[in-house]
Every structure is written in C-alpha cells, then in structure tokens.
N, C-alpha and C positions, 0 to 999 in steps of 0.2 A: 685220417683222424685229425681233428683240430688240436693245436697246442693251446695250453693255458696262456693267459695274458699276465705278464708281470708288471706291477706298478710299484714305484717307490711309495713310502708312507706319505710323503708330501703330495704325490699325485693322487693317492687314494683319498686323502683329506680334501683336496681340491675338488675331486669328482663328487664326493659326498656333499660338500657345501654347495656346489653348483646345482646339483639335483634338488636339494631341499629348498634353496632360494628360488629356483625355477618353479617349485610346487607351492610357493606362497608361505613357507614357514618363516616365522620371525627370527631375528638374529640370535636370540638366546637359545631357541630350540635348534637352530641350525648347528650351533657350536656344541651343544650338549649331545645331540644325536650323533654328530660326526665323531665326537670323542668316543662314544660307545661302540659304534659299528666298526670304526677303524681299529680300536683296541682289540675287538673280537677277531677281526681279520688278521691282525698282527700276531695274535696268539693261536692262529689256525683253528679258531672256533667258527668254522665256515657257516654253520646254520644260523649264527647270530651276527655275522659280519655284514659286508656290503650287500649281500643278498637281501637283508631285512629292509633295505631302502625301498624295494619294490612294494612291500606290504604297507609301509607307513604312508607312502605317497598315494597308493591306491585308496587306503582308508580315509585320508584327508580329502581326496577327490569325491568320495562317496558321502562326505559329511559326517563320518564317524568320529572325527576329532577336530578340535579347533587348532589350526597351526599357528595362530597368533595369541593363544591363551596366555594370560599372565597369572601365575600361581599366587594364591593368598596364603601367607605363612601365619599361623595362629599359635600363640603361646597358651596352650590349653591347660596345662597343669605343671607342677614342679618337675615331673619326669616325663612329660608328654608334649611333643610338638606335633601339631596337625597341619597339614597342607591341603588346601582345596586346589587341585590341579586344574579345575574348571574345564575339564574335558580336553585337556592338552596332553602331550607326551609326559610320561612319568619322569623322564630323565632330567628335565629342567627343574621340576618340582623337587626331586631328590637333591640336586645340587644346591638349591636354595635352602633346603632344610638341613644340610650337612653341618653348617656352623652352629646353629642353635642346638642340634642334637648332640654335638660334641661337647658344648658348654654344659649341658644338663648332665651328660654322662660323667664328665670330669668333676662335677659338683656332687652328684648324688650316687655315683657308682654304676647306675643303670638308667637308661632313658630309652624312650620309644618314639619313633617317627611314624605317624600314620598318614599315608597319602590317600586322599579320596578323589573319586571322579577322574581317574587317569587312564590314558591309553598306554598299556605296558606291552612292549614287544622285545625287550632287550635281555641280555644276560645279566644275572644278578651278581656274579663274582666281582665285577668292577666296582660295585657299590660297597660290598663288604671289604674288599681290599682297600678302598678309600679309608675305611674305618681302621683297619689294622695298620695302615700307614701312619695313623695318628696315635698308635699305641693302644688302640681299643680292640676288643673282640667284637665281631659283628655277626648278626644273624638277619637274614632277609627272606621274605616269602611273599607270594601272591597267588590268588586264583587266576584262572584264564577263562576260556570258554569251555563249555561242556564237551570235551573231546574223548573222555576216558570212561569206560565202564567200571563200576565198582567190582571188587572181587566177587565172582559168582554171578555177576550180572551180564547182560548182553547189549545194553544200550548206554549211550553216552550220558553221564550225569556229572562227573567230577571234571576238574580241569587237569592239565598236565602239571600244574601246581608246583613250580620249582622251589627248592630250598637251598640256601647258600649260607656258608659260615666261613669266617676267616679269623685266624689267631695270629697275633703279631709275634715275630721271631727276631731276636737281636742279630743284626748284621746279615740278614739274608731274606729270601723270599718268605712270605707268610705261609702258614698251613691253611689252605683254602680248598673247599669243595663247593660245587654248584651242580645240582642235578635235578632233573624233572622227576616227579614221583610216578610218571608213566615209564614204561620200559625204555623209551627214547624220547627226546624232544620231538615235537611235531614237525619242526623244521627239517629234521633228518629224513622223515618220510617224504616231505615235499621235495627235498633235494634228490632223493631216489626217483621220484616221479619225473622230475625235470631231466634226469640223466637216463631215463628208460631202464632203470634197474629194479629187480625184484627186492623184496624185503624178507627177513626171516619170518617164519610162520608163527612166532610167539610175540610179535609186536602188536598185532591188531586183529579185529574181527571185521567181517564185511557187514553189509546192512541186514543180513539174515542171521547175524550172530555167530557166524562160522569163521574159524581161523583163515587168514588170507596171506598170500605173498605178493599180491598186487597192490602197489602203493596207492593207486587211484581208488580201488575198492576200500582200502584202509581209511583213506581220507573221508570217504562217504559213510563209513561204518563207525567203529569205536576202537580207540587205542586201549591197551591193557596196562594196568598198574604193574610196576616192578615188584617182584617178590610176593605176588598174590595178595593175601590179606594184610601183610605188613605195609606194602606200599599204599594200599587202599586206605588203611587207617591213618598213615602219615598225610596222605592227600586230604582226608576229611579234616584232620587237625588244622591244616593250612586254610581250608575253606572257612573254618570257624574263626580262626585268629585274624585272618586278613579280610574277612567278610563281616559277619554280624558283630564281632567285637569292636570294629571301628566304624560300624554303621554303613557298610557298603554291601555290594552285591555278591551273591554266590555265583559260581560258574554257570549253573544252568539258568540263571536269570539274565545272562548276557548273550548277545549274538554278534557275530561278525558284521561289520558294515556291509551294506549291499546297495545295489543301484536304485532300489526303491526308497532308500533312506529310512528304512524301518529297523535297521540294526542298532544294537546297543552294545558297543564294544568296550566301554569303559568300566572300570571296577576299582578295587583298592590294592594297596601294598602296605606291608608292615615291615619296619626295620628296627631292630633292637641293638643298642650299643651298650657294652659293658666295659668298665674301666678296671683292669687288673691292679692299677696303681691305687685306686680308691679301695678296692676289696682287700688288698694285701698291706697297704700302708708301708711301714718300714720293711716289711718282708717282701716287697715287690720284686726285687732282683732275685731273691731266693726262689720265689714262686715261678718266675719265668724260667729260671735255670732248671727247676724241677720238671717243668713241661718239656724242656729240651731233652731230658733223659728219656722220655717216652719216644720222641722222634728218633733218637739215637738207637734205641732198642729196635724200633721198626726197621730202620735202614740197615742195622746190623744183621737182620735176618734175610736181607735181600729184597725187602718189600719196597715199593715205590710210594711216595707220599702223593696224595691227590694234587693235581695241577702241575706236577713236575714236567710232563710232556708239554703243557702249555707254556711254562717258563722257558723250556728249551726252544720251543717254536718262536718265542718272543726274541730270543737272541738271534736266531736265523733271520727273522724278518727285519730286525733293526739293521742287519748287515746287508741283506740281499733284496728287501722288498717283499711284497705279497703277490701270490698268484691266484687268479680266479679263472673259471672256465670261460672260454671265448663266447659262448652263448649268453652267459650272464653279463659279460662285458658289453655285448651288443644291446642287451635290454637296458642296462644302466645308461649307456650312451644315448639311447632313444629317449629316456627320461630327461637327460641333460639337455637334449635339443641341439647340442653342438659339442665340440671337443674342447674342454676347458683346460686340459693338462698336457697337450702335446702328443706327439707320435708315440705309440707303444710298440714294443717288440714282443714276439712270441717267446715264451719261456722255452729253454732248451728241453 
C-alpha cells in the first residue's frame, strides 16, 4: 500500500505555481488559483485542494477558459460591483472586486459583487472569510453544471450550487459554513472513484434513475440534493440569484469543457457583503457581543461550530505540512513536467 506524500506549504505553493505557469496561466491567475487550492489543502478540504489543479488545467487545454483573461471591473450602481471575468477563472475576478465591494458595503451597509462569464471550480469559504476578516458578514453562491436531480426527479437539472456564509467574531476564527446543496460535493464522488471506493446509496442515481453505490455510475447519472425538497429549493434559489438575476447562465445551460471544443463551462457568481458596523452604528459592539451569546450557548451544549475541524486542520498543516495520495502526486508532477520543489518523503 502506497504512503501519502507530505509537502510543506511552501512546496505545495511552488508545485501549484509551476503547474499553472506550465499550462499557460497568466501571473495574476497563477497566484489567485494557488492561494485558493493551497488554502483548501491546508484546511484538509481535499476535494477542493491540489486535486483541483487537474481539472482547471484540463479545462484550459480544451479551450473552456482563457488562462490569460483580464477581468473588467464595472462600477454598476451604488451598491453593486460587476466584474466581467471574460471567461477566465473566478478567483482573480473576485480578488479584483474585493476592494470596491468592501468600500460599497462600508458606505451603504450592504453591497453585491456580481461576477459574470467565469470558470468557477474552488471552495467559497475562502471568499466569505476574506470578507469576515474585514469585519463584514459575507454570503456567496454560484450555479455549476447540471449534476443534480431536483427532489422527485431522476435526471440532472440543477447544479451542486454551493452556498457559503461567514460572520466576523472578535479575537477568533469566524463563524463560517460552506456546503453544496447536493448531498456531497461532486469532487467527493470523484475522489471515491479515483480511490476505487464505493459511495453511500443516498448520494446519487445511475443513468436509469436508480440509487447507486458505484461512483462511476453516479458521475454518469445524477446526484441528489441534500434534505430532499429543502435542498432542492435552496439550489433553485441559488440558480435564480446567481443566474438570471445577474444576467448569466443556469446550470443546465452550461456544459463541461470537452475535446471537441463545444463545452460551455462558464457561468456567474454572486457575493453579498453586509457591514454590522453600518447596520448597528453606535450599537456595533453590543450587537457583536449579542451574537457571541448564541455561539456560547451552542458550544455550551457540546455542539461544534461549522468549520471547527477545518480550523484545527489549519493548525496541523501550518506545523507539519499537507499530505496527498501518492497517485495524485504523480499526476500533479506529470502536469508540472519536472520536479520544481525538491525531493519528497512519504508520510509516516
């Protein structure tokens, strides 16, 4: 049995940069994508970590995104920033929209960032945590491709449609959640397939509309929404807010990139920033303290707050580096074309 490969965070960053540069991504995209995938790997969000480099490089090679795209930032309205990502990665577009989004939120109390024509493949928690790090509450969402059957349906129509939220907390980690409105993220099924593992029978349907434990059959069929009709309704809300509301595509109107060049993988993203300081004025500190009472009550019952495991993983990774499967490491090194970060040792 192969051991995992352990990389320092510096080595993981160097590997990501080398792969993306080798694949023709511009400097801004290289850095924005690297920050995202290494942060996810650091927090042990394996399905959104270094593994995601395989997909974005493949998509670029198939012409599904422009690795050199320069986003256009548009001051659309007093409370709205629009960014045309010009069919590049959403991550650089988000980073370029962050400052004007913050300025509008701190002026008006609430502001929206609408990103159009972007290739989105990353975790959303890092974006809303960027906002909570500024003292803002953040909400982010986007459609994907049509991977999920609506409640009661048997064919893919909705996206996995993630929703993320972060609330700033004084002197500590923010209250953050980030989840797909499907039972699991699609990347989890892909990781099961790569590892040769079965999946639970409530994750997906095969192409005949029947429950399956085979990850390959699940990827060819339809995933299921979490919580039945509740997850399906939330997913539909995200379709509407991050699709027609901002003038962009619904999940079933997009397709993954393919070798024929007929795929249409880009769509939109919606980010909402709210300023507790503007909402509360002189009562800001009292309001934040009021929120802390809720968290104290939850913890007092023995409950865990969302993202606590991720924050604990972050501490471990900062001290000891990150581990990835040997097979994934080989795939990443094949993309790199050479060893940019030196000799690696198997994890114990």
